[in-house]
Structures are given as C-alpha cells and as structure tokens.
C-alpha positions as a printed NumPy array, in Angstrom:
array([[ -0.933, -20.955,   5.262],
       [  0.99 , -23.918,   6.64 ],
       [ -1.009, -25.802,   9.245],
       [  0.549, -25.598,  12.708],
       [ -0.427, -27.942,  15.511],
       [ -2.351, -26.107,  18.219],
       [ -2.366, -22.893,  16.186],
       [ -6.118, -22.299,  16.546],
       [ -6.113, -23.105,  20.261],
       [ -3.339, -20.621,  21.022],
       [ -4.981, -17.87 ,  18.986],
       [ -8.355, -18.621,  20.544],
       [ -6.978, -18.482,  24.092],
       [ -5.148, -15.173,  23.56 ],
       [ -8.174, -13.739,  21.766],
       [-10.366, -14.692,  24.726],
       [ -8.209, -12.587,  27.062],
       [ -9.501,  -9.528,  25.211],
       [-12.938, -10.235,  26.708],
       [-11.554,  -9.047,  30.039],
       [-11.118,  -5.592,  28.533],
       [-14.72 ,  -5.221,  27.459],
       [-16.298,  -2.116,  29.   ],
       [-13.053,  -0.456,  30.016],
       [-11.618,  -0.532,  26.501],
       [-13.235,  -0.049,  23.136],
       [-12.971,  -2.981,  20.733],
       [-10.543,  -1.194,  18.405],
       [ -8.191,  -0.644,  21.384],
       [ -7.86 ,  -4.309,  22.371],
       [ -4.793,  -4.842,  20.201],
       [ -2.911,  -2.083,  22.027],
       [ -2.936,  -4.323,  25.116],
       [ -3.002,  -7.869,  23.755],
       [ -0.262,  -7.563,  21.119],
       [  2.493,  -6.187,  23.405],
       [  1.529,  -8.684,  26.12 ],
       [  1.758, -11.521,  23.591],
       [  5.252, -10.327,  22.712],
       [  6.179,  -9.975,  26.379],
       [  4.942, -13.472,  27.23 ],
       [  6.815, -14.983,  24.27 ],
       [ 10.05 , -13.273,  25.312],
       [  9.471, -14.446,  28.892],
       [  9.154, -18.052,  27.74 ],
       [ 12.072, -17.928,  25.298],
       [ 14.457, -16.58 ,  27.963],
       [ 13.452, -18.984,  30.705],
       [ 16.201, -21.62 ,  30.092],
       [ 19.037, -19.07 ,  30.3  ],
       [ 17.456, -16.603,  32.717],
       [ 19.499, -17.572,  35.797],
       [ 22.735, -17.677,  33.789],
       [ 22.114, -14.155,  32.457],
       [ 21.335, -12.782,  35.928],
       [ 24.513, -14.38 ,  37.285],
       [ 26.593, -13.048,  34.4  ],
       [ 25.148,  -9.548,  34.857],
       [ 26.138,  -9.597,  38.535],
       [ 29.685, -10.697,  37.613],
       [ 30.055,  -7.864,  35.092],
       [ 28.519,  -5.123,  37.213],
       [ 30.984,  -2.27 ,  37.688],
       [ 33.651,  -4.052,  35.619],
       [ 32.546,  -3.213,  32.093],
       [ 30.787,  -0.126,  30.794],
       [ 28.511,  -1.816,  28.261],
       [ 28.022,  -5.546,  28.932],
       [ 25.198,  -5.946,  26.369],
       [ 27.084,  -8.165,  23.902],
       [ 28.284, -10.466,  26.665],
       [ 24.766, -10.749,  28.1  ],
       [ 23.302, -11.468,  24.661],
       [ 25.822, -14.273,  24.327],
       [ 24.796, -15.634,  27.726],
       [ 21.108, -15.503,  26.733],
       [ 21.736, -17.11 ,  23.349],
       [ 19.153, -14.745,  21.834],
       [ 18.951, -11.283,  20.264],
       [ 17.563,  -9.985,  23.592],
       [ 17.899, -10.702,  27.324],
       [ 16.41 ,  -9.772,  30.707],
       [ 18.382,  -9.224,  33.923],
       [ 15.382,  -8.915,  36.247],
       [ 14.685, -11.851,  38.592],
       [ 10.99 , -11.361,  37.822],
       [  8.913, -13.326,  35.307],
       [  5.161, -13.751,  34.729],
       [  4.755, -16.259,  37.553],
       [  6.663, -14.154,  40.085],
       [  4.691, -11.039,  39.118],
       [  1.563, -12.788,  40.391],
       [  3.144, -13.452,  43.786],
       [  3.022,  -9.757,  44.711],
       [ -0.436,  -8.718,  43.506],
       [ -0.631,  -5.332,  45.321],
       [  2.525,  -4.122,  43.539],
       [  2.005,  -5.751,  40.172],
       [  2.06 ,  -2.492,  38.194],
       [  5.417,  -1.312,  39.556],
       [  6.892,  -4.819,  39.389],
       [  5.8  ,  -5.161,  35.753],
       [  7.58 ,  -1.912,  34.941],
       [ 10.702,  -3.144,  36.736],
       [ 10.545,  -6.407,  34.806],
       [ 10.267,  -4.568,  31.475],
       [ 13.191,  -2.282,  32.36 ],
       [ 15.286,  -5.42 ,  32.834],
       [ 15.148,  -6.243,  29.121],
       [ 17.907,  -5.353,  26.716],
       [ 17.707,  -1.98 ,  24.957],
       [ 16.075,  -3.205,  21.745],
       [ 13.25 ,  -5.031,  23.527],
       [ 12.558,  -2.097,  25.854],
       [ 12.397,   0.224,  22.865],
       [  9.812,  -1.98 ,  21.139],
       [  7.547,  -2.041,  24.185],
       [  8.012,   1.7  ,  24.628],
       [  6.866,   2.379,  21.049],
       [  3.715,   0.367,  21.742],
       [  2.965,   2.97 ,  24.426],
       [  2.506,   0.057,  26.815],
       [  3.448,   1.945,  29.964],
       [  0.292,   4.025,  29.65 ],
       [ -1.769,   0.855,  29.425],
       [ -0.153,  -0.538,  32.578],
       [ -1.551,   2.481,  34.447],
       [ -4.934,   2.237,  32.738],
       [ -5.275,  -1.498,  33.402],
       [ -4.187,  -1.117,  37.023],
       [ -6.651,   1.705,  37.659],
       [ -9.434,  -0.423,  36.201],
       [ -8.476,  -3.386,  38.394],
       [ -7.678,  -5.46 ,  35.293],
       [ -3.884,  -5.74 ,  35.309],
       [ -3.655,  -8.728,  37.668],
       [ -6.373, -10.619,  35.782],
       [ -4.789, -10.026,  32.367],
       [ -1.279, -10.996,  33.53 ],
       [ -2.578, -14.129,  35.247],
       [ -4.342, -15.222,  32.034],
       [ -1.205, -14.716,  29.974],
       [  0.818, -16.651,  32.551],
       [ -1.403, -19.656,  31.783],
       [ -0.453, -19.897,  28.098],
       [  2.624, -21.88 ,  27.165],
       [  4.577, -20.029,  24.482],
       [  7.897, -21.801,  25.068],
       [  9.77 , -22.573,  21.825],
       [  9.529, -26.313,  22.467],
       [  5.721, -25.979,  22.536],
       [  5.413, -23.229,  19.92 ],
       [  8.245, -23.164,  17.358],
       [  9.247, -19.839,  15.807],
       [  7.269, -20.483,  12.623],
       [  4.096, -21.265,  14.577],
       [  4.586, -18.211,  16.796],
       [  4.837, -16.083,  13.691],
       [  1.519, -17.442,  12.421],
       [ -0.137, -16.832,  15.795],
       [  1.048, -13.231,  15.916],
       [ -0.003, -12.601,  12.307],
       [ -3.478, -13.994,  12.951],
       [ -3.94 , -11.841,  16.047],
       [ -2.736,  -8.814,  14.13 ],
       [ -5.18 ,  -9.54 ,  11.32 ],
       [ -8.087,  -9.864,  13.747],
       [ -7.281,  -6.642,  15.59 ],
       [ -6.708,  -4.763,  12.339],
       [-10.119,  -5.829,  11.064],
       [-11.696,  -4.597,  14.301],
       [-10.114,  -1.191,  13.68 ],
       [-11.503,  -0.474,  10.226],
       [-10.727,   3.222,  10.335],
       [ -6.993,   2.657,  10.732],
       [ -6.412,  -0.805,   9.295],
       [ -5.533,   0.48 ,   5.845],
       [ -2.762,   2.676,   7.212],
       [ -0.558,  -0.299,   7.874],
       [ -2.347,  -3.44 ,   6.783],
       [ -2.296,  -4.672,   3.181],
       [ -4.921,  -7.372,   2.465],
       [ -3.259, -10.769,   2.59 ],
       [ -4.616, -11.877,  -0.773],
       [ -3.013,  -8.831,  -2.406],
       [  0.322,  -9.727,  -0.812],
       [  0.025, -13.331,  -2.005],
       [ -0.639, -12.25 ,  -5.588],
       [  2.234,  -9.751,  -5.541],
       [  4.65 , -12.281,  -4.05 ],
       [  3.575, -15.009,  -6.477],
       [  4.294, -12.74 ,  -9.43 ],
       [  7.487, -11.348,  -7.885],
       [  8.906, -14.877,  -7.574],
       [  7.282, -16.288, -10.723],
       [ 10.345, -15.7  , -12.906],
       [ 12.706, -17.271, -10.346],
       [ 11.015, -20.606,  -9.608],
       [ 13.928, -22.732, -10.766],
       [ 16.614, -20.593,  -9.127],
       [ 14.798, -20.796,  -5.78 ],
       [ 14.583, -24.58 ,  -5.808],
       [ 18.304, -25.06 ,  -5.209],
       [ 19.744, -26.894,  -2.222],
       [ 19.562, -24.017,   0.267],
       [ 19.266, -20.624,  -1.427],
       [ 19.524, -17.474,   0.694],
       [ 17.782, -14.33 ,  -0.547],
       [ 17.083, -10.89 ,   0.887],
       [ 13.847,  -8.885,   0.806],
       [ 13.262,  -5.23 ,   1.701],
       [ 10.141,  -3.131,   2.343],
       [ 10.65 ,   0.64 ,   2.603],
       [  7.127,   1.194,   4.015],
       [  7.02 ,  -1.938,   6.135],
       [  3.943,  -1.219,   8.257],
       [  3.437,  -4.234,  10.473],
       [  5.683,  -6.398,   8.268],
       [  2.907,  -8.267,   6.462],
       [  4.563,  -8.115,   3.042],
       [  7.842,  -9.43 ,   4.401],
       [  5.999, -12.26 ,   6.134],
       [  4.185, -13.055,   2.881],
       [  7.519, -13.348,   1.099],
       [  8.881, -15.711,   3.735],
       [  5.78 , -17.905,   3.641],
       [  5.862, -18.16 ,  -0.154],
       [  9.523, -19.11 ,  -0.299],
       [  9.069, -21.658,   2.494],
       [  6.257, -23.307,   0.509],
       [  8.506, -23.51 ,  -2.554],
       [ 11.558, -24.766,  -0.728],
       [ 11.642, -25.559,   2.974],
       [ 15.449, -25.295,   2.95 ],
       [ 15.461, -21.808,   1.442],
       [ 15.981, -18.773,   3.67 ],
       [ 14.646, -15.274,   3.101],
       [ 16.313, -12.615,   5.233],
       [ 13.951,  -9.659,   5.578],
       [ 14.681,  -5.966,   6.12 ],
       [ 12.32 ,  -3.035,   6.474],
       [ 11.855,   0.579,   7.461],
       [  8.709,   2.095,   8.944],
       [  7.786,   5.646,   9.876],
       [  5.024,   5.003,  12.447],
       [  6.481,   4.012,  15.861],
       [  3.644,   1.668,  16.87 ],
       [  3.55 ,  -0.237,  13.593],
       [  7.355,  -0.366,  13.633],
       [  7.106,  -1.984,  17.058],
       [  4.688,  -4.593,  15.702],
       [  6.938,  -5.415,  12.739],
       [  9.993,  -5.665,  14.964],
       [  8.085,  -7.804,  17.451],
       [  7.236, -10.207,  14.638],
       [ 10.928, -10.805,  13.979],
       [ 11.737, -11.095,  17.671],
       [  9.142, -13.78 ,  18.326],
       [ 10.262, -15.684,  15.215],
       [ 13.837, -15.746,  16.492],
       [ 15.102, -13.508,  13.687],
       [ 17.261, -10.404,  13.899],
       [ 14.894,  -7.566,  14.96 ],
       [ 17.459,  -4.862,  14.169],
       [ 16.666,  -5.367,  10.486],
       [ 13.394,  -3.456,  10.989],
       [ 14.345,   0.188,  11.469],
       [ 12.412,   3.284,  12.445],
       [ 12.378,   6.412,  10.318],
       [ 11.256,   8.127,   7.122],
       [ 12.613,   6.145,   4.157],
       [ 12.719,   9.195,   1.905],
       [ 14.453,  11.682,   4.197],
       [ 16.233,   9.295,   6.601],
       [ 17.309,   6.176,   4.692],
       [ 18.402,   3.599,   7.277],
       [ 19.858,   1.241,   4.655],
       [ 22.24 ,   3.5  ,   2.719],
       [ 24.419,   1.459,   0.378],
       [ 22.572,  -1.82 ,   0.923],
       [ 21.116,  -3.821,  -1.994],
       [ 18.423,  -6.518,  -1.943],
       [ 17.228,  -9.394,  -4.15 ],
       [ 13.529,  -8.614,  -3.774],
       [ 11.595,  -5.53 ,  -2.714],
       [  7.916,  -5.135,  -1.863],
       [  6.073,  -2.002,  -0.768],
       [  2.655,  -0.455,  -0.319],
       [  3.535,   3.193,   0.394],
       [  0.758,   5.614,   1.368],
       [ -1.239,   6.811,  -1.64 ],
       [ -0.757,  10.449,  -2.604],
       [  1.495,  11.271,   0.337],
       [  2.593,  14.916,   0.566],
       [  6.386,  15.299,   0.824],
       [  6.499,  19.045,   1.458],
       [  8.327,  18.614,   4.77 ],
       [ 11.177,  16.778,   3.037],
       [ 11.185,  18.908,  -0.131],
       [ 14.317,  20.916,   0.652],
       [ 16.331,  17.834,   1.579],
       [ 15.249,  15.744,  -1.434],
       [ 15.858,  18.582,  -3.897],
       [ 19.332,  19.029,  -2.429],
       [ 20.035,  15.318,  -2.936],
       [ 18.861,  15.544,  -6.54 ],
       [ 20.936,  18.638,  -7.272],
       [ 24.1  ,  17.488,  -5.513],
       [ 24.171,  13.797,  -6.435],
       [ 22.238,  13.717,  -9.7  ],
       [ 22.22 ,  10.192, -11.172],
       [ 24.519,   9.014,  -8.373],
       [ 21.67 ,   9.629,  -5.921],
       [ 18.131,   8.347,  -5.735],
       [ 16.3  ,  11.161,  -7.501],
       [ 18.443,  12.019, -10.504],
       [ 15.606,  11.135, -12.904],
       [ 13.353,  13.826, -11.46 ],
       [ 10.954,  14.712,  -8.672],
       [  7.155,  14.399,  -8.819],
       [  4.799,  17.134,  -7.662],
       [  4.946,  17.803,  -3.939],
       [  1.344,  16.658,  -3.416],
       [  2.093,  13.026,  -4.395],
       [  5.374,  11.343,  -3.511],
       [  4.45 ,   7.842,  -4.717],
       [  7.15 ,   7.706,  -7.389],
       [  9.768,   8.795,  -4.84 ],
       [  9.343,   5.45 ,  -3.095],
       [  9.858,   3.573,  -6.351],
       [ 13.02 ,   5.543,  -7.106],
       [ 14.214,   4.773,  -3.571],
       [ 13.725,   1.046,  -4.17 ],
       [ 15.386,   1.163,  -7.597],
       [ 18.458,   2.657,  -5.923],
       [ 18.701,  -0.557,  -3.905],
       [ 18.654,  -2.963,  -6.857],
       [ 21.68 ,  -5.225,  -7.097],
       [ 23.744,  -4.754, -10.249],
       [ 23.567,  -7.481, -12.885],
       [ 26.919,  -9.226, -13.208],
       [ 28.624, -10.186, -16.46 ],
       [ 27.551, -13.813, -16.043],
       [ 23.894, -12.767, -15.698],
       [ 23.72 , -13.245, -11.93 ],
       [ 22.605, -10.532,  -9.535],
       [ 19.868,  -8.037, -10.208],
       [ 16.656,  -7.426,  -8.272],
       [ 12.881,  -7.574,  -8.613],
       [ 10.456,  -4.983,  -7.168],
       [  6.69 ,  -4.952,  -6.694],
       [  5.002,  -1.783,  -5.425],
       [  1.335,  -0.788,  -4.953],
       [  0.146,   2.546,  -6.344],
       [ -3.086,   4.393,  -7.013],
       [ -3.785,   5.296, -10.638],
       [ -2.048,   8.679, -10.439],
       [  1.576,   7.531, -11.049],
       [  0.459,   5.918, -14.318],
       [ -0.308,   9.155, -16.089],
       [ -0.039,  12.278, -13.888],
       [  2.187,  15.042, -15.213],
       [  2.563,  16.074, -18.848],
       [  5.576,  15.744, -21.14 ],
       [  8.702,  17.025, -19.432],
       [  7.191,  16.935, -15.913],
       [  8.872,  15.161, -13.018],
       [  6.444,  12.227, -13.142],
       [  6.826,  11.806, -16.9  ],
       [ 10.619,  11.942, -16.676],
       [ 10.639,   9.288, -13.938],
       [  8.45 ,   6.993, -16.065],
       [ 10.689,   7.691, -19.06 ],
       [ 13.793,   6.8  , -17.049],
       [ 12.289,   3.514, -15.871],
       [ 10.895,   2.443, -19.247],
       [ 13.87 ,   3.507, -21.371],
       [ 16.116,   1.487, -19.04 ],
       [ 13.812,  -1.479, -19.733],
       [ 13.053,  -1.939, -16.031],
       [  9.241,  -1.93 , -16.173],
       [  8.122,  -5.534, -16.549],
       [  4.413,  -5.209, -15.837],
       [  1.51 ,  -3.266, -14.374],
       [ -1.331,  -5.24 , -12.767],
       [ -4.709,  -3.556, -12.21 ],
       [ -6.547,  -4.713,  -9.081],
       [-10.283,  -4.566,  -8.293],
       [-11.662,  -1.542,  -6.476],
       [-12.908,  -1.803,  -2.852],
       [-10.034,  -4.147,  -2.039],
       [ -8.287,  -2.092,   0.651],
       [ -9.547,  -1.184,   4.12 ],
       [ -9.401,   2.595,   3.885],
       [-10.045,   3.335,   0.209],
       [-12.413,   2.106,  -2.463],
       [-10.328,   3.29 ,  -5.419],
       [ -8.742,   1.105,  -8.079],
       [ -5.148,   0.246,  -7.311],
       [ -2.283,  -1.102,  -9.377],
       [  0.986,  -2.778,  -8.641],
       [  4.045,  -2.312, -10.788],
       [  6.688,  -4.986, -11.329],
       [ 10.112,  -3.424, -11.886],
       [ 13.356,  -5.325, -12.443],
       [ 16.834,  -4.888, -13.883],
       [ 17.044,  -8.576, -14.791],
       [ 14.189,  -9.206, -17.185],
       [ 14.116, -12.634, -18.775],
       [ 15.276, -12.521, -22.399],
       [ 11.782, -13.086, -23.781],
       [ 10.454, -10.125, -21.755],
       [ 13.096,  -7.589, -22.785],
       [ 11.773,  -4.506, -24.521],
       [  8.187,  -5.356, -23.551],
       [  5.723,  -4.494, -20.803],
       [  2.804,  -6.671, -19.701],
       [ -0.484,  -5.045, -18.703],
       [ -2.682,  -7.44 , -16.729],
       [ -6.263,  -6.387, -16.035],
       [ -7.494,  -8.143, -12.883],
       [-10.195,  -5.565, -12.086],
       [-12.989,  -8.102, -12.537],
       [-11.242, -10.934, -10.677],
       [-12.84 , -10.735,  -7.241],
       [-15.498, -12.15 ,  -4.96 ],
       [-17.87 , -10.139,  -2.766],
       [-17.292, -10.239,   0.981],
       [-20.182, -11.288,   3.187],
       [-19.435,  -8.405,   5.508],
       [-17.478,  -5.306,   4.543],
       [-14.452,  -4.194,   6.569],
       [-14.272,  -0.428,   6.261],
       [-14.029,   0.243,   2.534],
       [-13.035,  -3.351,   1.812],
       [-16.   ,  -5.094,   0.192],
       [-14.161,  -7.417,  -2.196],
       [-11.364,  -9.958,  -2.048],
       [ -9.39 , -12.084,  -4.499],
       [ -9.943, -15.816,  -4.043],
       [ -7.155, -18.398,  -3.867],
       [ -8.269, -19.833,  -7.213],
       [ -8.15 , -16.386,  -8.807],
       [ -4.638, -15.816,  -7.426],
       [ -3.485, -19.07 ,  -9.028],
       [ -5.148, -18.167, -12.341],
       [ -3.738, -14.623, -12.421],
       [ -0.255, -15.897, -11.598],
       [ -0.485, -18.411, -14.441],
       [ -1.768, -15.725, -16.776],
       [  1.138, -13.457, -15.872],
       [  3.682, -16.214, -16.367],
       [  2.319, -17.034, -19.849],
       [  1.434, -13.466, -20.856],
       [  3.928, -13.326, -23.713],
       [  2.636, -16.579, -25.185],
       [  0.691, -15.461, -28.251],
       [ -1.555, -18.501, -27.854],
       [ -2.816, -17.238, -24.508],
       [ -5.449, -15.042, -26.197],
       [ -6.894, -13.686, -22.934],
       [ -8.674, -10.314, -22.988],
       [ -7.129,  -9.461, -19.629],
       [ -3.625,  -9.262, -21.099],
       [ -1.904,  -6.711, -23.3  ],
       [  1.798,  -6.814, -24.228],
       [  3.279,  -3.567, -25.522],
       [  6.764,  -2.551, -26.637],
       [  8.514,  -0.03 , -24.401],
       [  8.137,   2.704, -27.003],
       [  4.375,   2.155, -26.931],
       [  4.237,   4.279, -23.759],
       [  6.229,   7.204, -25.099],
       [  5.12 ,  10.206, -27.101],
       [  6.302,  13.558, -28.378],
       [  4.248,  16.64 , -27.636],
       [  4.776,  18.89 , -30.617],
       [  3.798,  22.51 , -31.149],
       [  2.226,  23.157, -34.554],
       [  2.539,  26.721, -35.822],
       [  0.748,  28.573, -38.592],
       [  1.84 ,  31.906, -40.045],
       [  0.704,  35.389, -39.217],
       [ -0.652,  36.861, -42.467],
       [ -1.113,  40.345, -43.86 ],
       [ -4.292,  41.801, -45.375],
       [ -3.515,  39.958, -48.61 ],
       [ -3.243,  36.595, -46.825],
       [  0.534,  36.447, -47.275],
       [  2.796,  35.202, -44.463],
       [  4.513,  37.956, -42.482],
       [  8.265,  37.526, -42.163],
       [ 10.998,  39.008, -40.028],
       [ 14.721,  38.35 , -39.92 ],
       [ 14.092,  35.026, -38.085],
       [ 11.678,  33.807, -40.742],
       [  7.901,  33.419, -40.862],
       [  6.157,  34.984, -37.874],
       [  3.88 ,  32.417, -36.128],
       [  0.324,  33.357, -35.226],
       [ -0.184,  32.58 , -31.498],
       [ -3.965,  32.41 , -32.001],
       [ -3.533,  29.499, -34.432],
       [ -0.911,  27.652, -32.375],
       [ -1.829,  24.086, -31.462],
       [ -0.31 ,  21.125, -29.613],
       [ -0.392,  17.567, -30.876],
       [  0.654,  14.263, -29.322],
       [  2.647,  11.945, -31.571],
       [  3.293,   8.374, -30.32 ],
       [  6.91 ,   7.215, -30.435],
       [  5.714,   4.406, -32.678],
       [  5.017,   7.102, -35.294],
       [  7.298,   9.816, -36.764],
       [  6.623,  13.531, -36.551],
       [  6.983,  13.938, -40.328],
       [  4.543,  11.134, -41.099],
       [  2.084,  12.431, -38.525],
       [  2.295,  15.955, -39.915],
       [  1.72 ,  14.778, -43.49 ],
       [ -1.18 ,  12.549, -42.465],
       [ -2.975,  14.496, -39.753],
       [ -2.139,  18.192, -40.205],
       [ -1.018,  19.284, -43.68 ],
       [ -4.145,  18.055, -45.523],
       [ -6.131,  20.589, -43.431],
       [ -3.469,  23.294, -42.899],
       [ -0.897,  23.187, -45.733],
       [  1.018,  26.157, -44.297],
       [  1.601,  24.553, -40.872],
       [  4.991,  23.569, -39.488],
       [  6.426,  22.134, -36.265],
       [  8.529,  24.301, -33.945],
       [ 11.059,  21.599, -33.06 ],
       [ 12.564,  23.682, -30.251],
       [  9.319,  23.253, -28.31 ],
       [  9.015,  19.474, -28.759],
       [  8.946,  17.541, -25.472],
       [  9.218,  13.835, -24.828],
       [  6.691,  12.241, -22.482],
       [  5.806,   8.821, -21.077],
       [  2.514,   7.638, -19.598],
       [  0.788,   4.318, -19.002],
       [ -2.838,   4.82 , -20.105],
       [ -3.999,   1.5  , -18.678],
       [ -7.745,   1.91 , -19.158],
       [ -7.342,   3.041, -22.763],
       [ -5.702,  -0.252, -23.687],
       [ -8.608,  -2.218, -22.221],
       [-11.415,  -0.033, -23.498],
       [-14.262,  -2.052, -24.975],
       [-16.643,  -0.289, -27.305],
       [-20.32 ,  -0.743, -26.475],
       [-22.723,   0.217, -29.215],
       [-25.399,   2.701, -28.103],
       [-28.976,   1.479, -27.823],
       [-31.14 ,   2.011, -30.879],
       [-33.476,   5.019, -31.09 ],
       [-36.51 ,   2.722, -31.213],
       [-35.569,   1.007, -27.934],
       [-34.996,   4.345, -26.226],
       [-38.343,   5.622, -27.549],
       [-40.101,   2.515, -26.2  ],
       [-38.572,   3.145, -22.759],
       [-39.657,   6.799, -22.824],
       [-43.235,   5.809, -23.703],
       [-43.273,   3.196, -20.946],
       [-42.002,   5.667, -18.309],
       [-44.479,   8.35 , -19.474],
       [-47.322,   5.851, -19.139],
       [-46.222,   4.972, -15.598],
       [-46.05 ,   8.662, -14.663],
       [-49.527,   9.306, -16.052],
       [-50.859,   6.364, -14.086],
       [-49.36 ,   7.685, -10.824],
       [-50.643,  11.203, -11.499],
       [-54.095,   9.779, -12.163],
       [-54.088,   8.023,  -8.798],
       [-52.99 ,  11.216,  -7.029],
       [-55.765,  13.225,  -8.756],
       [-58.443,  10.956,  -7.285]])
C-alpha cells in the first residue's frame, strides 16, 4: 500500500472514537456507527468551501424549478451537495436537540448521499446513541478530525476508509466473509489479471474500466485501482459494481464518494435477475460471488432468458443445478466482455473465485458440463489457480480462481494453465473466524512470476501444469453386449442385435483418444462381442485439478507396520499392568 502522510494518525483517531461505544454496543457493531459517521464527516468537509453558494443557489431556485438537483450539483462542484445550514460544528451548538438536528442535516443532502446513509440504517443508530447519551460525545469527537481534501487527499481518504473497514470486518468474524475478500487474495488475483497487459498499461495515460458483479464493500475494485496506480501513476481505472446487500452496497458507494469518484457506478440489486449494466462492456472483471448460492427464486426468470434469447443472452450455454449458481455469475461476466477488434485491440480479462464444485460438478451433458464446454471450446479459459484452505473468513474449504479471457496471448492459445498454490501460505498468529492462513507478499510475487512464465518449458516447477483445451474434454460412451439364447447366440430383431441391459456399461474416453482406439485397446480384448451405441454418446468437460497434481506415495513396508504394532501392543500391556496393580 502506498504510504500516505498522517494515514496512521487519522485511522488511530477514528478508531479511538469506537471506545466511546464500549458497553452500549458490542464490538462487532462498532462499524455500523463509525463507518457512516466517517463518510458523513468527509462529506461535511468536502462541501465546506461551496456550502454557502449551494444554500444561496437553492434559495434562488426554490419554487422556480421542479428538480434543481443538477444545478445544485454544479454549484457544489461535487457528485453530492447539502442545502442545510447545519454542519458538524453547528450541530454541537444546540446539544439538547442534536438528534433531530442531525436528521435535518442528513435530509439536506442530495438524493444519492441520503440513500447511502439510509442503507447503513444510520437513523436507528441516531436514536440508540441519543438514548444512551452518546450522540453528542461521538459527534463532538468527529468534529475534531480534519478530513478536508487539502489535508486528506482522495487517495489517502480511500486508504483510511479501507483500513477502518478491514479492522471492523475482522472484529465481525461471523459476517466478514460475506462481503470481505482477504486482501492478499485480491492482490494475487489482480497481479495475474494484469500480468499479460504490463506493457499496454504503461502508456502515457491509459484509461481502463473494471467491473465486479458481486462487489461487496468494493475491495476488489479498490485492489485493481491500487495495482494500476503502482504500475503507472498517470493511468486511470474507472470502476463499476453491483451489490445485492444494501449495507455493503452503501459501504462500496461511500468508498467512491469519499475518493471523489462517481458513486452512481456502484448499483444496488441482484446481478443475475436485475442486471444494472445491460449492454455495457468492461476491460477487466473481478468477482468473489457467494459459494454454492441457491438461485431458486430467480429460476423462472433465468430460464425464460435462456429460452427466449439463447446465445444472444447470458445463459445460452446452459444453466447449472439450482442449488449452486456459481457458473451463472461467470456467464454474466462473459456477457460483458468487449469484442476483439480486427486489429487485435479490445477484449476483456476476468478473474473469479469459486469453490471446487464448478470444476467438476455435473456429468456429461449437464448444465455445468455444457457451460465448461462452451468456455473451453471458445478458448476463453486461460488458467485455474488453486488457493490454500483456511484462507477466507467464513469457510475453511479450498478455493480456486479462474482466469477467463477472449484475448489470450498467442503463446497461450489452445492451452490452459493449472497453478497449484495450495501449499503457498503462512500461518496466522491469531485466527480470524475460519481464516488461519494468509499468502505472504513474497509468495504473491513468486506465484505471479510463476504464472507469467508457466508456458516456459524450462520453468520445471511442480506447481504448474499446462494442458491443451481438449485435455479437459471426454466422451461418455455406452458399451453394449448382446442378449443371447440358450446356445449362446446373439438374439436379433428387425433393428439388429438385441442389447442385454444387464451387461450394459459406461466408459469415459478422453478427447485426446478416439472411441475406436479405446474400444480396441480397453474393451474388445475382454468382450469381443461388445459395441458402442453411438446414439447414447455424450460430450463432457471437467477440470479434475487434484488428479493432475496427484503424487504417488508408496505404502509403508509390512515390516515397519509390524514393528509399530508390536510397539503399541507393548505399550498397552504396560498400561494394563499398571492398572492391574
């Protein structure tokens, strides 16, 4: 993270205000008060230079124009404004009425800012703080901190807000994982997402767009901005996101507001059933959608989109089982990839976190298999990276992130990289929920390098496998054998030999093999009368990650096992002898 002057002092001061809440609030609730007040104080400071001009302009327009919002935004010079004469200092001048005055002050903000504070549920906390006799004390402490842009530039304010968010998320272990992706995971994903574009992003002043369809608190989008800024201070990454949870949406939108960016680019709603960015395309996309989310409530709508729009819609390739909508999010992102132009420009890169299920769930012909087939046969899957277990706050399972793109570099075309980072971690001194491990900065650098050089045959690292696209496909064939009479002769009807259902078998033939060769090699030597019912053959695709990294361990010798048995028996006899005394 870029070092910002006074960063630690500002965070420390705001963090200390939470001490006032001790006793009346539980620790995991502190963020529900401190975060919206941090936003409110920042907005208060940002608007101070134009406050009187906005109030004057509002008075001039009153009764003359139905919706003066655009004119007032212009007067404020920001993406928000406030027409109330109140501010933090004036709130303190009328202590007995501070709760009602604070509400009046908040109502004076423009619609977007009011909506953010409303989604925080802050009005309820005004009542709770006032009843506890804390509201005046908390407001007076926030009035002491200088968050004016000349003292705290937008970049620094973003870092302050992110650090507070991280601290409060860690205090709320039971809910942190719902909207908070570990920062080291984001850094690794962003590094790899940008790794193929280093040269293109070092131009004079490149502008790129990034989208997150499950934005949470906006951490992934922030990670993308930080990475690009480190590569090229003149580069600009415009971020967009959609989030289902109102409170986390408010946090993500607040982050843009306090950074001086357009907060309307973070939108509220269900990305699958209520796409807020229809028709828009983005250069980069990052997402950590909820694992194994049930999409039953949207089933009717999504099936209708598939049936009516087919390949022109998002879900033409297929739909996964209702109990796990992970691959729906990936299809949604793929629909927002920019087309590749004739000169090679355009295209998009995607990185998305999944559990292990989307790698292999569903047999040949199932929705999941057809979605994988669609992605791989289009040569969009660039890589799958396996992460350590116990890395996330609310689950200890192994996770993976996929890299998907429609602009693979020439040397990557037709190939998929599997990178096994499951052993690249350090143990945390203190666990945070289910998070007991983290990836170090040095490991992030090493894994990024390994990814970038994965196709170099000289790399020779056991953590890397490079497979052709067809290496993930297979045909599931049905092998039949004849029904026979009492003389052992095949029974025939007008359609030909009658198959015996009791002898029917299924076989899996990799696409790197042929059905005829497989049959001659694996079946006919043992069942010369067998044949394949081609009408029942189904194509399937899976990514059996663990199989490709399986390492054979020879079993222990019988003599060593016998020695252990004798030793344990001797210990048991010794203990029994002591008990018998």
